[in-house]
N, C-alpha and C positions, 0 to 999 in steps of 0.2 A: 581355424588356419592349420595348415601342416606344412613339412618341409619333405623334399625327397632330393637324392642325390639325381643329377642328370649328367651323363657322359657324352663327350664329344672328343674329336680331333682335332689337335692342335700341333701342326706340323707332324713330325713324326711321332707324336705322344698321345696317349689317351688321357684326358684330362676329366675332372670332376668338379661341379659346383652343385651347392645346396640351393634349391629355389624353393620360395615359400609361396602357398596357393591356398585357394579355398578347398577344404575338405567335405566331402558329401558322405555321411557315414551310412553304413547298411552294408551287407552282404550281397545284394543283388546285383548282377552285371550292370544294370541300368546305372546303379549308383557309382560304381567303380568307374563307367565310362564318362559320367559327370565329373569325376574327380581328374581322370585324365584330361579330359578337356580343359578343365580350369588349370593344370598343371601346363599343359602346352601353349595356353594364352598367356601364362606368366612367364614362360620361356621366350615367346616372341616379343612380351613387353621389354625383357631383360637384354634379348639378342634380337634386334630389328633384322627381318629377312631369314630367321631361323625356320627350319622345317623339322619338327619332332617326329619321332616316331616310337610308338609304344611297342616294346618287345614283350609280349605276354599273349595269353588267351583271351585277356579282357579288352585288348584293344580291337578297332573295327577295320584297320588296313589288314589285307591277306599276308602281305609280306612280314607284318610284325607277328602275326599269328603263326605264321609257318616258322619262325625263328623262335618260337617258345619252347622252353626245355620239356615242356609237358607234351608238344607235338613232334619235336626232332626224335629222330631215331638214328641209332648207332648199332651197326649188326644186328637189325632185327628188333632191337630192344628201345624203349623209350629212354631218352637220355638220363632222365631223373633216375630210373632204375639203375642204369649204367652207373651213375656217379654213387649213388647209396650202396650199391652191392660191391663197389671196389674200396671202400672204406676198410682200412686194417686197424681193428682195435687190439687193445691187449686182453683179448678173451682166446678162448681154444678154437673157436670156428671160424674167425676171420680169414678172408673176406667172405661175406655171407651172400654167395651167388644165388641162393634161393629166393632173394628178394627181386632177381630179374623177373620172376614170374607174377609178382605182385602188381597191383595198381599202383602207378606212381605216387600217388598220396600215401597209400599204405606203405610203400618202402621207405618214403620220408619218415613215417611215423615210427617205424621199426627201428631205422637208424638213431632217431631222436631218444628212443628208450635207452640205447647203448650208450649215448653220449652221456646220459645222466650217471651211469655207474661204471663206465670205464673209459680209458684214456685212447684218443685217437693216435696212432702211430705214423700214419701215412696212407698210401693209396696203392694198389696194385690193379693193373687192368694189361690184358693181353700180353702176360708175362714180362711186364715192366712195372718196376717199383718207381713210384714218384714221392718226392720228398714233399713235408709241409709248407717248405719254403723254396721258392717265391709263394707266397699264399694262395693264389688263385691259379696257379698254373696248371694243375691237374683239371681243375674243372673246365678253364678256358681250352685247354688241349683237346678234351674229349669234346667239347662244344664245337670246336674248329672241325673235328673229323665228322661230327654227325652233319654239321652244314655241308661238308664237302659231299656226303653220300645223299642227302636230302635236297639239295637246291641246285637248279640248273645255272648255268653262266648268265643267261638272261635275267633270271631272278636276283643274283647276285649283284649285276650291274645296276639295279634299281637302288642299291643303297647310295649311290652316289647323289640321289635325289634328296636325301636326308642328313640333316647336320647335328642333330642332338637325338640322344636315344634315352628312353625313360623305360621303367619297370616298377608299376604302380604299387606292387605288393612288396617291393625290396624294402628292407630296412636294415642299415649298417649295425644297429643294436642287435640283431638277431642273426645276422648272416655276413659273410664276408663275400660270397659268390653271387652274381647277378648277370643273367642274360643281357642286360642293356650294356654292361662293361664289355662282355664277350663280343658283342655285336660291333662296337667300335673298334675292336681289335681285328675282327674279321673284315671290315671296311678298309683299314689300313693296309693289311696284308694284300687284299684284292687290289687296291690302288696301286700298291707297289709293284705285284706281278702280273697283273691282269687275269689271274686266276687263284686259286688257293692250291699251292703245290703240295705234294704229299711230304711230309716231313717226320723225320724219327724224333723221339721224345727230347734227345739231346738238341736237335735242330730246334724244335718248337720252344724249349726253354731259353735259348740263345736269342731269339726273336723277341720272345716274351719280355725279356729283361731290357730289350732294346726299347720297345714300345711302352711299356708298364714299369712303374717304378713303386712297387708294393711297399 
């Protein structure tokens, strides 16, 4: 058995609950999909009428695949690369824009190496500095911007068909950012405005504090 956080909208707030389910070990996509199916069944037992959506490359629903950080692009680069290359460490070369050109998984590995020996001070993207608090605001903002560039209004409207969002690879013990939480925030903003309006960093931080409480 395993537990994973599941994210959903409750009024105007992003909420999270841990759900226990049967885990299928192994690195094959088929095993991941078995675990996703088991997690989603457990959600439906806990919340009758729920419609879960896996937000990752491991899911089987195209919308969830497209919302994966490994598929989304921002200004022509994979979102994962933008996130890692925007980290400002207490070293002499940050931020490491050269990571934009790497494979997303390699960019993540390179950032992981620096995390072991240097302190993360914040983020810098498109001439704007972002703080470490609220904890997920930078990731959520670039995710938001990438979704604006990558998905149509018709695709975004499909979010209304889903109530609970999962990311089978996400573990709060290893990371604080997850595309599943970001997707719920996208859903709330889209429901409020009927679109994803262009926002400055300050405007996004304000709405982020309204919908999330890190």
